[in-house]
matplotlib code that plots the C-alpha trace (Angstrom):
import matplotlib.pyplot as plt

x = [20.9, 18.8, 17.2, 15.2, 11.7, 9.7, 6.4, 3.4, 1.1, -2.4, -5.3, -8.5, -11.1, -9.6, -6.7, -3.4, -2.7, 0.9, 1.8, 5.1, 5.4, 7.8, 6.2, 2.4, 2.4, 0.3, -0.6, -2.4, -2.2, -3.8, -0.9, 1.4, 4.3, 2.3, 1.3, 4.9, 6.1, 3.3, 4.4, 8.0, 6.9, 4.7, 7.6, 10.0, 7.4, 6.9, 10.7, 11.1, 12.1, 9.2, 8.9, 7.4, 3.9, 0.8, -0.4, -3.5, -6.8, -7.8, -11.5, -13.4, -16.4, -18.8, -19.9, -22.5, -20.7, -23.2, -26.8, -29.0]
y = [-2.2, -0.3, 3.1, 5.3, 6.5, 9.2, 7.9, 9.1, 7.3, 8.2, 6.6, 5.8, 4.3, 1.2, 1.0, 2.8, 3.7, 4.1, 5.7, 6.2, 9.8, 9.1, 6.0, 5.4, 2.5, 2.3, -0.2, -0.6, -2.3, -2.5, -0.6, 2.1, -0.4, -3.0, -0.5, 0.5, -3.1, -3.9, -0.8, -2.0, -5.4, -3.7, -1.5, -4.5, -6.3, -3.2, -3.1, -6.9, -7.5, -8.7, -12.5, -14.1, -15.2, -15.9, -12.6, -11.2, -11.4, -7.9, -7.0, -3.9, -2.7, 0.2, 2.7, 5.4, 8.7, 11.4, 12.1, 11.3]
z = [0.6, 3.1, 2.3, 4.7, 3.8, 5.4, 6.8, 8.7, 11.1, 12.3, 14.0, 12.2, 14.5, 16.0, 13.5, 13.0, 9.4, 8.1, 4.8, 3.0, 1.9, -0.9, -2.5, -2.9, -0.4, 2.9, 5.5, 8.8, 12.2, 15.6, 17.1, 15.8, 15.8, 13.9, 11.3, 10.8, 10.6, 8.1, 6.1, 6.1, 4.8, 2.1, 1.0, 0.8, -1.4, -3.5, -4.4, -5.0, -8.6, -10.8, -11.3, -14.4, -13.7, -15.9, -17.4, -15.7, -17.4, -18.5, -18.8, -19.8, -17.9, -18.7, -16.0, -16.2, -15.5, -16.3, -15.8, -18.8]

ax = plt.figure().add_subplot(projection="3d")
ax.plot(x, y, z, "-o")
ax.set_aspect("equal")
plt.show()
């Protein structure tokens, strides 16, 4: 099933950045067309059904967030 998504593309330095406006997915490329193709691939991967894998290792870190 195909579904359309609204996207935006802009230039940042030497790269074009493409972003889906409906789902929090973005990509980039050396041309506007490449950025959109990379975004298309990223969206397809985003919507793939999850596959069983080894669970990720979860770690805790501490970060100083205020002045002492």
